[in-house]
N, C-alpha and C positions, 0 to 999 in steps of 0.2 A: 307303433309305428312300423314293427315288422310286417304287419299285415299291408299296410301301404306301399311298401318297395319291395315286396315281392319281386323277384327274379328269375321267374320259370323258365324250364327248357322247353320248347313245345314239341310233343314227339306225334308224329303219324304213322301207323302203323306201314303205309307204302314208303315210307323214307328210306333210303339207302343207307347203307351204313355211315358213309362219307356225310350223306347229308345230317344223321343224328349225330356226327362227332362234330362237325361245323355247329349245330345247334348247341350243344354243349360247353362248346369255347365259346360261343356268343354269350350264353348263362354264365358264363365264370367271368367274363369279363364286365358283365352288365354288374353281375354281384360285386365285384372289386371296385367300381366305379361307383356304386351305390353306398359301398362304405366310406371311400373316401371323401363322397360328396357330404357325407352325414356327419363325417368326423372335420370338416372344413381344410381339406386339402387340397380340395378340387375348386375351381369356380363352374356355377350354373351352366356358364358357356361350354365350358370344357366337359361337364359331364353331359350336357347333351349332345357334344360334338362325338361324345363316346359314345352313347346310345345311338345315336345313327349310324356308328360304322360296326356297331354290334348287332344291326337289323331292327331299329325302332327308328324308321328313318323320320315319325313325326311325333316325337314324344309329346306335342301338345297333344294330338289325334288322339294319343294311347291314353292322355290322362283325362280328357272329353270321355272316353268311351268307359272311363272305372266309374266318372261322376253319373254316369247312366246307368250303372248298375252292371256293366258288360265284362268278363274277365277276359275276354276272346273273341274278335269277330274277322278273323282273316288278317295279312301281311299291310302293315302298317309303312 
């Protein structure tokens, strides 16, 4: 299950410090939401909303990319 619900922070060498800190913050939000979802503390709709607010605007597109074997293909 851990491999399916990874919550990475995406780093690019040309990121500003502020952008990187924002990405780390979003990673922590996604990780907390994933734990809450898996523990049954939040609904699927709430999980989707949290992911959207933390940089994953379309979780279903992300899932489709994972099923195609892609780990990251730009902003979603």
